[in-house]
C-alpha positions in Angstrom: 94.9 107.0 29.0 98.1 105.1 29.8 96.1 101.9 30.6 94.4 102.1 27.2 97.8 102.3 25.4 99.1 99.3 27.2 96.0 97.2 26.2 96.4 98.4 22.7 100.0 97.3 22.6 99.1 93.8 23.9 96.4 93.5 21.3 98.8 94.5 18.5 101.4 92.0 19.8 98.8 89.2 20.0 97.6 90.1 16.5 101.1 90.0 15.1 102.5 87.0 17.0 100.4 83.8 17.1 99.5 82.4 20.5 101.6 79.1 20.1 104.7 81.3 19.5 104.0 83.3 22.6 103.6 80.1 24.6 106.9 78.8 23.2 108.6 82.0 24.1 107.1 81.8 27.6 108.4 78.3 28.1 111.8 79.2 26.9 112.0 82.2 29.2 110.7 80.0 32.1 113.3 77.3 31.6 116.3 79.3 30.2 115.6 82.8 31.8 116.2 86.2 30.3 119.8 86.6 29.2 121.6 89.4 31.1 124.9 91.0 30.1 127.9 90.1 32.3 128.4 93.7 33.4 124.8 93.7 34.8 125.3 90.4 36.6 128.6 91.7 38.1 127.0 94.9 39.5 127.2 94.8 43.3 124.0 94.4 45.2 121.7 94.8 42.1 123.2 92.2 39.8 122.5 89.2 42.1 118.9 90.4 42.8 118.1 90.9 39.1 119.7 87.6 38.3 117.4 85.8 40.8 114.4 87.4 39.2 115.1 86.6 35.5 117.0 83.4 35.8 115.3 80.3 34.4 114.8 77.0 36.0 118.0 75.7 34.4 120.0 78.4 36.1 118.4 77.8 39.5 119.1 74.1 39.3 122.7 74.8 38.3 123.1 77.3 41.1 121.7 74.8 43.6 124.1 72.1 42.3 127.0 74.5 42.6 126.1 75.5 46.1 125.8 71.8 47.0 129.3 71.1 45.6 130.7 74.1 47.4 129.2 72.9 50.7 130.6 69.4 50.1 134.1 70.9 49.4 133.9 72.8 52.7 133.0 69.6 54.5 135.9 67.8 52.8 138.3 70.6 53.7 137.2 70.5 57.3 137.6 66.7 57.4 141.1 67.0 55.8 142.1 69.7 58.3 140.9 67.5 61.2 142.9 64.5 59.8 146.0 66.7 59.4 145.6 67.9 63.0 145.2 64.3 64.2 148.4 63.3 62.4 150.3 66.2 63.8 149.1 65.4 67.3 150.2 61.8 66.9 153.6 62.9 65.6 154.0 65.4 68.5 153.1 62.6 71.0 155.6 60.2 69.4 158.3 62.9 69.6 157.5 63.6 73.3 157.7 59.8 74.0 161.0 59.5 72.2 162.3 62.6 74.1 161.3 61.1 77.4 163.0 57.8 76.6 166.2 59.7 75.6 166.1 61.8 78.8 165.7 58.6 80.9 168.7 57.0 79.2 170.7 60.2 79.7 169.8 60.4 83.4 170.9 56.7 83.9 174.2 57.3 82.1 174.8 60.5 84.1 174.2 58.6 87.4 176.6 55.9 86.3 179.2 58.4 85.3 178.8 60.2 88.7 179.1 57.0 90.6 182.3 56.1 88.6 183.7 59.5 89.4 183.0 59.1 93.1 184.8 55.7 93.1 187.8 57.2 91.3 187.9 60.1 93.8 187.9 57.7 96.7 190.7 55.7 95.1 192.7 58.9 94.6 192.1 59.9 98.2 193.4 56.5 99.3 196.5 57.0 97.3 197.1 60.5 98.5 196.6 59.5 102.2 198.9 56.5 102.0 202.4 57.1 103.5 205.1 57.4 101.0 208.7 56.1 101.5 211.5 58.2 100.3 212.3 55.4 97.7 208.7 55.1 96.5 207.8 56.4 93.0 204.5 57.2 91.5 203.6 55.5 88.2 202.4 57.5 85.3 198.6 56.5 85.5 198.4 57.6 89.1 200.2 60.8 88.4 197.8 61.6 85.5 194.8 60.9 87.8 196.1 63.2 90.5 196.9 65.9 88.1 193.3 65.8 86.5 191.6 66.1 89.9 
């Protein structure tokens, strides 16, 4: 009974709508798809599946182009992050090299200062170990050196 009603409906539609119009509607639906309201498209899980079923060729091509652009953007982002990491590594290496050079200069200056201090201490020891006459006086520079030891 139900099958008979469906056939009757198809016959009535074919009688009311000419075949070229049905073909035109079919082509439009094929290329453009069936319009869906936004709330149905945004429905979780169901919306995307319904959208895949009723989207037309234009929508499928647009979706593929969008996915291709998104993939390209992801690749570009990864390349930019790799370049940024390379620049940061190069900068860190330069800072490490500069720090090593500064440390080497500091070590050389420290060794020179220690050597000079040892020489001055030897000179002070010589002055202190020398015999002093009762009439001898100590000049100001030697006195300052002795006091600072």
